[in-house]
N, C-alpha and C positions, 0 to 999 in steps of 0.2 A: 200263466196268465193268458186268457183267451179273449181277444178282442174281436168284435164283429162289425163289419162296415159294408154298406151297400153302394155299388157303383153302377153307372150306366153301361159300362162295358168292362169285362175282365179278360185279359189275354194271358194265357199260360205259355211262356216261352218268348224270349226276345231275339228270335231269329230274323232272317231276312224277309219274312212276311209279317210276322208279329210286330217287329220294331217300327216299320213305317205306318202300319195300321194303327198302332197305339197313338202315334204322333198325330196322324190325320184325324182320328176321332177326337182327341183332346183339343185340337185346334178349332174344331167345330163346336166346342162347348160340352162335349161328353165328359163326365167324370169317369176317368179311365184308370184302371190298375193294370200294370204289366208285371207278371211274376217270373222271376228267373232264378234257377237253382244256383248257378255259380258265376258264369260269365255272360255278359250281353254280347250279342252279335251272332249267336248260333254257331252251327258247324262251320259255315263259310269263313267267318272271321277268326275263329279259334283253332279249328282243326282241319279245315278244308282249303278253300280257294286261297285265302290270304297267305297263310304260312307256307303252303306247298308251292305256290307260284313264286313266293320270295325265295324259297330254297332252290327251285328250278332255275331261277335267274342266276343264282350263284354257280350252280352246276354248269349252266350254259356258258358262263364267263370262263370257267376253268377249261371247258372243252375248246372254246374258241382260242384261248391263250395257247393251248397245247398245239393247235394247228396253225398258229400265226405264220409259220414259215411258208405255208401255202400262198400267203399274200405277199411274201417277200419281207416279212417282219420277223426279227430275231428277238424273242422274249427271254431266252434262257430257260432254265428249269422252272417248272410250275409247281407250286406247293399250295395245297388247300388247308387253310386254318379253320378247322371245323368249328371250333369254339366261336370264332368271329362270325362264321356263317350263321350259326344258331343265334348269336347275339343280335345280328342284323334282323333276322326273322322275328325275334321276340320284340324288338323295338317297334317294328311295323305293326305287329299284332296289338301290342300295348297301346300304341297311338290310336288305332282304330277303336279299341274298347273305350278308351278315355273319351274320344270324341262323341261316341254314342251316349255314354253316361252324362256328359256335359250337356248334350242336346236334350236329353230327358229332363235334366234338372231345370233347364230354361223353359220348358214347355208347361204352360199353365194347364191345370186340370189333370195332370198326369202324375201318377205315383208309381215309383219303381219299388217292388218288394222282392227282397232276396230270400228265397226259401224253397222248400219242397212242397208242391201242391198236390192235393188229392181231393176227389169229389167225396162229399159226405151226404149228398142229397141231389135232387134233380138239378137245381141250379145253385148249389151251395158248395163252396170249396174251402177246405181247411189248409192253411199254409203253416208248416213247421219252419219257423224263421231260423235263419242261420245263427242267431244268438240263443236259440233254444226255446223261445216263447212260441206261442201259437196264435194265429189270427184267422178268423173266418170271414170270407168275403162272399157276397151274393150279387147276382146280376141277371137280368133277363137276356143279355147278350154276352155269350162266352165264346172265345176263340182259342183253339188248341194248336200250338205251334211248337211242339216239343221234340221234333226231329227223330233221328235214329242213332243207333250205335252199331259197331262192327259185330257181325255174326260170328259166333264161335262154333266150329264143327265138333261133332262127337268123334274124337280121335284118341285111340289108345295111347296113353302116356302123356297126353297134353297137359294134364293137371299137375305133372311133376317137372315141367320145363318152363323157363321164363320166356314165353312167346310174346310177340308184339302185335299191336294193331296199328292202323294208320294214324291213330291218335297218340298212342304211347311211343311210337317210333320217333315222333317229332321232338320228344323230350330227351332223347339220348344225348349225352355229353361227348361221347367218343364215337368215332366213325367205325361201323362194323367192319371187321376184317373180311367176312364172307356172309353176305345176307342171302338167305333162302326165302323166296317169296312164293306163297301158295295162293294161286288164283290167277286168272287171265283177263281181268277186266281193266277198266280205266285207271283205277288206283294202282294196280299191279304194274302196268307198263310205265306209268309216270314215275313211280318210286324206283323201279328197277333201273331205268335209265339215269335218273338223278343220282342214285348212290353209286352206280358204276362210274359216273363222271367225277364224283367226289374221290374215287379211288378204291372203293370196295369191290371185291369179287362178288358177283351176283348170279344166282341160279334161280330160274323161274319154273315152277311146277304147275302145269295147266291140265285140268281134268278133261277139257274138251279137245276137239280136233284142231282148233285154231285159237289165236288170241282174239279178244274182242268179238264174242260170238254174235253180236248184233250186226256186225259189219259183213260186207261181201268178202268172199274168199280171196279175191285178188288184192283187196285193200289189206286184209289181215296178213296175207303172205308177204306183201311188200314191207309192212311194218316189222314183221318177224325177222326178215333179212336185215333190215336196218339195225335192229337191236343186237342181233347176233354179230354183225360186223363190228360193233363196239365191244364185243367180248362177253356178252351176256349169254349164259348157258340156258337154253329153253327146252324143256321136256314137255311135249304135247301128248295128249291121250294118256296122261299119267295121273295116278291117284296115290296120295299119301295114305299108307295103311297104319303106320305107327310112328311115334317119335319118342326119343329118349335122350337123356343127358349122357354124353360120352366124354367125360373129363370135365375139368373146371371151366374150359372156354370153348366147348364144342357141343353141338347138337347133332344127333344122327337120325335121319329120316329113312324109313323103309318105304320105297316107292315102287309101285307096280306099273309097268308100261307093257300093254299087251299081255303076253304070256310070260314075260320076264320080270324079275324083281331085282332091284339094286339098292344099295345104301348110299345116301347122299349126306355129306357132312357140311356144317356151316357153323359160324359163330353166333348168328342171330337168326330168328325165325319170325317172318312177318306173315300174318294170316289176313288175306284180303279176298274173302270168298262171298261177300255180300253184306247186307245190312238188315237189322231188325228194328222195329219201331219201339220208341221209348214210351210204351203205353202201360207197362206192368205196374208202375208206381202210382198211376193216376186214379185207380179204383173206378174205372169207367162204369162198372156194373151199377154203382150207386146212382149214377145219373141216367142209366138205361141207354147208354151209347153203344151201338153195335160195331163190332170189329170183324174183319175177315179171318180166315183160317191162319194167317200169318201174324195176326195182331194189329194190322194196319186199320185205321179208323175208316169206316165206310162213309162216303159222302155222295151227294147228288151232284148234278152238273153246276150247281151254284155253291158248292162247298159246304152245304148244310148236312149235318149228321142226321142220324135217326131221330134226334130230338130237336124240334123247332127252336131256333134261336141259339143253338150251339153249333159252331162251325169248326172245321179243321183245315189247316193249310200247310203247305210245305211237305217235307218228306214223310211225315207221320201218317198221311192219308194214302200212301202208296203211289204208284205211278212213277214218272220220270223224276229222279232225285237230283235235281239241278237247282242252283240258287236262283237262276232267272225264272224258273217255273214257280218257285216260292214267291218271288216278287210279283209275278203275274197273278198269283192267287190273291195277293194283297190288293192289286188293282181291281180285281173282280169284286172283292168284298167292299172296298171303298166305294165303288160305283153303286153297288146295290144298297149298302147301308146308309150312305150319306147322300146319294143322288136319286134314290128310288128307281134305279134302272134294273134291267134283268140280264146282266152280263153272265155268261156261262163259260165253262172250260171246253165246251164241245167244239171240236174242229180246230183247236188252236195249234199253231206250229210248235215243234219241239226241236229247236236247234241246239247243238252242243259242240264243244271243242275238247279234244283230248290233247293235253299240253305236253306231248312228247316233242322231240325235235327230229324230224319236222312235225308240225301240228297236224292233227286230223280234225277238220271241220266237217260236220254232217248236218244235213237238213232234208226233210221229206223222206221219200221212199228209197230204200236200197234196191238194187237189181233183184236180189233174192225175194224181197217183199213183193215187188211187182210180179215176178213169175208165180209166186204162190197165189196171188190174187187173180191170176190169169189175165193180167193187164198188159196190153201191148205197149212197148216203149222203144224209143230209139236211145241208143247208148253211145256216148262220146267219151273216149279215153285219150289221155295224152301224158307222156312222162314229163317230169319236171326238167329233164335234160333238154327239152324242146323250148323252154322258157328263157328268153334272153336275160331277164333280170336275175333269174336263178343262176345262170351260167356266169354272169358278171360278178356275182357275189359269192360264187362257189357254194351254193345251197341247192344242189340239183337232185337230192334224194326225194323219192316219192312219185306220186302220180295224181292226176286230176280226172274226175269222173262225173259225168252229168247224165241225167235221165230226162227225156222229153216225151210228152204225149204226141204221137204222130198225127192225130186229128186236129188238135188245137194249137200245136206248136208251143204249148206252155211247159215250163220246167216243172217237173214233179219230184225231183230229188237230186242231191249232189253229195259227193264225198271228195274232199280236197285234202289229200295227204301230201303236204308240201310246205315250203316256206310261207309263213303267215297263212296257213290253211284256214284258220278261223276267220280271218278278215275277208279272204276271198269267198268263203262260204257265205258270209254275211251279205256280201254284194249280191249273190245269187238269191239269198232269202228276200232281199228287198225287191228284186225282180219278180219273185214269186208272189209277194204281198201285193204288188201292183198288177198282177196278171200280164206281165210283159212277155210277148212271144220271143222265143230265143233268137230269131233273126235280128232283132233290135240290138242284141249284144254281139252277135256274130259280125254285124256290119257297123258297129259303133266305132267312133274315133276316140281312143283312149290315149292319154299322154304316153310318150315313149321316153325312156324304157321303164315301164311299171309292170307290176304283176297283173294288173287289171287287163292289160292288152292281150294277155294270154287267152282271155275268153274269146277273142276273135278266132284264133286257131282251134281252140277246144270245140267250139260249136260248129266248126267246119268238118269235124270228124265224126259226126253222128251216123250211126249205122242201124 
């Protein structure tokens, strides 16, 4: 049975951009449909931010409990109940999903449709509903928010082994004995440290010369040392050439490092080498929507695709794959569609935090970026061992780094690898948003003892 219905707006995907946009449009009287394949909330709620940060919190607690004696506290042996850890994560995710569904149900003019969407015409979408029926929806305003999936490499033997992605790893019921992680990005370092703290042996295989290839070498080197100190084995400049099953509970990887080749074994294999857009099932050709060579939807600075009235937001359009960027995409479309404004993505800041321990908060230019651009900058560095609050709490790993324009005294970039690095970075981002010259922070009075007061000394070290 195929039903057809016309809406004022149709949103494909209930992610962190599509979800608030659907609600905003409906509250303004637009008859709105939002189509979701399986779970509302997108990657963030279901497979990304929410579950991983819940797990990281459990891993952090285990780590702190093991070193409680450092603070003069005797806790005795520490045991991780992995099933309880997973159950806690699942409760949080389920609560978030339920709250979104409840909010949708209470919003007038908003219809949530569960099913797989595909274009069958310029502005016509067929939805194969989860109960097997089909429904056709049409609208002059369509927004695509379908996200991405983990990229799978072309690797000999991979089709014969039970490899994991950042999504499927979250569903394991048992703790891996030895997790081998392929990739050196944000997901790789967060998962590596997390599972090491849960009690797994962890080996990290990185194709590049450093972890986190977007970061400056000094930041990456410091983080590498921190992870190695926790017992994580890191192989840089290394490429996996093949993988095979080596017994009932073991995988064997052939890894080439320089001119030498070695065999690495582990119980589980996590592939974290990047993402690919979820565009294949959408049949975008039927709507005349242009994608780039990697399959990401091409958009202009107002998030409009090659077809007027059809927009894309979040990870599926390429660019920085962060929840807060998807949410900013929502704000741009809300302003333009509902308020008649001309908001764009041009020149917007892209802050982010890597939730290792310590955190890495980043905003603006890196030193390498500045050098490539031929831009003169003053650079200030300070180890966390010089921060009173970090010393008092025994969280002295990492370093702080800022970049300043020598002519304007404005902050142009920062990398804070340290205790609450994301929060400190956000303070500097606020200063950047307000065009605040760095001497205002260098000479400011901050409460003692706080992490904020470290900015006094950090900005005194510019060279």
